[in-house]
C-alpha positions in Angstrom: 99.4 -80.3 -126.3 98.7 -81.1 -122.6 98.5 -78.4 -119.9 98.1 -79.5 -116.3 97.1 -76.9 -113.8 97.4 -76.8 -110.0 94.2 -75.5 -108.4 94.8 -73.7 -105.1 96.5 -70.3 -105.4 97.0 -71.0 -109.1 93.6 -70.9 -110.6 91.7 -69.8 -107.5 92.5 -67.6 -104.6 92.4 -70.2 -101.8 94.0 -67.9 -99.2 91.4 -65.2 -99.4 88.6 -67.8 -99.7 89.8 -69.6 -96.5 90.1 -66.3 -94.6 86.7 -65.2 -95.7 85.1 -68.4 -94.6 87.0 -68.4 -91.3 85.8 -64.9 -90.4 82.2 -65.8 -91.1 82.5 -69.1 -89.1 84.0 -67.3 -86.1 81.3 -64.7 -86.1 78.5 -67.2 -86.5 79.8 -69.2 -83.5 80.8 -66.2 -81.5 84.2 -67.7 -80.9 86.9 -65.8 -78.9 89.8 -63.7 -80.3 92.4 -65.9 -81.9 90.0 -68.5 -83.3 90.3 -67.2 -86.8 94.1 -67.4 -86.7 93.9 -70.9 -85.3 91.6 -72.0 -88.1 93.7 -70.4 -90.9 96.9 -71.7 -89.5 95.6 -75.3 -89.3 94.1 -75.2 -92.8 96.7 -73.0 -94.4 98.2 -75.6 -96.8 95.5 -78.3 -97.0 92.3 -79.3 -95.2 91.1 -82.8 -94.5 88.2 -84.2 -92.3 90.8 -85.1 -89.6 91.7 -81.4 -89.2 88.2 -80.8 -87.8 88.7 -83.3 -85.1 91.7 -81.1 -84.0 89.8 -77.8 -84.4 86.8 -79.1 -82.6 88.9 -79.7 -79.5 90.9 -76.5 -79.8 87.9 -74.3 -80.3 85.7 -76.0 -77.7 83.0 -77.0 -80.1 80.3 -79.6 -79.6 79.6 -80.3 -83.3 80.4 -83.6 -84.9 83.7 -83.3 -86.8 82.0 -84.6 -89.9 79.4 -81.9 -89.8 82.1 -79.3 -89.4 83.9 -80.7 -92.4 80.8 -80.5 -94.5 80.2 -76.9 -93.3 83.7 -76.1 -94.4 83.4 -77.7 -97.8 80.2 -75.9 -98.6 81.4 -72.6 -97.1 84.8 -72.4 -98.8 83.3 -73.5 -102.1 81.1 -70.4 -101.9 83.9 -68.2 -100.8 86.7 -68.9 -103.3 87.1 -66.9 -106.5 89.0 -67.4 -109.7 91.9 -65.1 -110.3 91.0 -62.5 -113.0 91.1 -63.7 -116.6 91.3 -67.4 -115.7 88.2 -68.6 -117.6 89.1 -66.5 -120.7 92.6 -67.9 -120.7 91.4 -71.5 -120.3 88.9 -71.1 -123.1 91.7 -69.6 -125.3 93.8 -72.7 -124.7 90.9 -75.0 -125.6 90.1 -73.0 -128.7 93.7 -73.7 -129.8 93.3 -77.4 -129.3 95.0 -77.8 -126.0 94.1 -80.7 -123.6 93.6 -79.3 -120.1 93.9 -81.1 -116.8 93.9 -80.4 -113.1 96.7 -81.9 -111.0 96.0 -81.1 -107.3 96.7 -82.4 -103.9 93.9 -82.4 -101.4 90.6 -84.1 -100.5 88.3 -85.0 -103.4 85.1 -83.5 -102.1 86.5 -80.0 -101.3 88.6 -79.7 -104.5 85.7 -80.8 -106.7 83.3 -78.6 -104.8 85.5 -75.6 -105.5 85.8 -76.4 -109.2 82.0 -76.8 -109.5 81.2 -73.6 -107.6 83.4 -71.4 -109.7 82.2 -73.1 -112.9 85.5 -74.3 -114.2 85.1 -78.1 -114.1 83.6 -78.4 -117.6 86.7 -76.8 -119.1 89.0 -79.7 -118.1 89.4 -83.0 -119.8 90.6 -84.7 -116.7 90.8 -83.9 -112.9 93.4 -85.7 -110.7 92.9 -85.1 -107.0 95.5 -86.8 -104.8 93.0 -88.4 -102.3 91.1 -89.9 -105.2 94.1 -91.3 -107.1 96.0 -92.4 -104.1 99.2 -90.4 -104.7 100.3 -86.9 -104.1 102.4 -84.4 -106.1 105.4 -84.3 -106.6 105.2 -88.1 -107.3 105.6 -89.0 -110.9 102.5 -91.2 -110.6 100.3 -88.2 -109.9 101.2 -86.5 -113.1 101.0 -89.8 -115.0 97.4 -90.3 -113.6 96.5 -86.7 -114.5 97.6 -87.2 -118.1 95.8 -90.5 -118.4 92.6 -89.0 -117.1 92.9 -86.4 -119.8 93.3 -89.2 -122.4 96.9 -88.1 -123.2 100.0 -90.2 -122.5 102.4 -88.4 -120.2 105.4 -89.2 -122.4 104.1 -87.0 -125.2 105.0 -84.0 -123.0 103.2 -80.7 -122.1 103.2 -78.2 -119.4 102.7 -78.0 -115.6 101.4 -74.7 -114.3 101.4 -74.1 -110.6 102.5 -72.1 -107.6 104.4 -74.9 -105.7 108.2 -75.0 -106.3 108.6 -78.6 -105.1 105.2 -80.1 -105.8 104.4 -78.5 -109.1 107.8 -77.4 -110.6 110.2 -80.1 -109.5 107.5 -82.7 -109.8 106.4 -81.6 -113.2 109.9 -81.4 -114.5 110.7 -84.9 -113.2 107.6 -86.1 -115.0 109.0 -84.7 -118.3 106.8 -81.6 -118.5 107.8 -78.0 -119.1 107.1 -75.8 -116.1 105.5 -72.4 -115.6 105.7 -71.1 -112.0 103.0 -68.7 -110.7 105.0 -66.6 -108.3 102.1 -64.7 -106.6 104.7 -62.0 -105.6 107.3 -64.4 -104.3 111.0 -64.9 -105.4 112.1 -68.2 -106.7 114.0 -70.3 -104.1 117.7 -70.7 -104.9 117.8 -74.3 -103.7 115.7 -75.6 -106.6 116.3 -75.5 -110.4 114.4 -72.6 -112.0 111.3 -73.4 -114.0 111.1 -72.8 -117.7 108.8 -69.8 -117.1 108.3 -67.5 -114.1 105.2 -65.3 -114.2 103.3 -63.3 -111.6 99.9 -64.9 -112.2 98.2 -67.7 -114.1 96.9 -65.5 -116.9 100.5 -64.5 -117.8 101.4 -68.2 -117.6 98.7 -69.1 -120.1 99.8 -66.3 -122.4 103.4 -67.6 -122.2 102.6 -71.2 -122.9 100.4 -70.2 -125.8 103.3 -68.3 -127.2 105.8 -71.1 -126.5 103.6 -73.8 -127.9 
């Protein structure tokens, strides 16, 4: 059985990792009040090298944007943490014969740096990052590519586990997958069809899909 996982705010706490890095960056550069908020707001959903062209101008920095991007990649990779129980849950799925994949939007270098830093990369049979495969969730082709990278045809079915109502849940359902929504304390939006499973965190999602098969 195939299980595709979103990365940010599903397996790892990106929000806290970003905030931690931004605080340290602002302190190290002695930037003025409001700089941390400007950084977090710009990078809240995703971060790409082009964002650091913008931030360089807004923050009045002289650094090359490419150097700022590399500093961000290295720093955030050190700052992010798995949610509790993630490794144990993924190992339990593998022990039961599941095929595990990552289906994430974002830049390849930062997403892979985070997976490597937290030590989860070896647990996945395939890793699909939107920048690398040329298509973003919720496009069907993203899920198709993720399944193929795992060595499993998408038409055989499986699960999509993530925190994004549109990108993960609607996208996963349209791709023929069952869906488990990691709510992170939120309520489901009424404008979208509810996922198969709603859980507070990823460990509960893993327990639920193991039970459902």
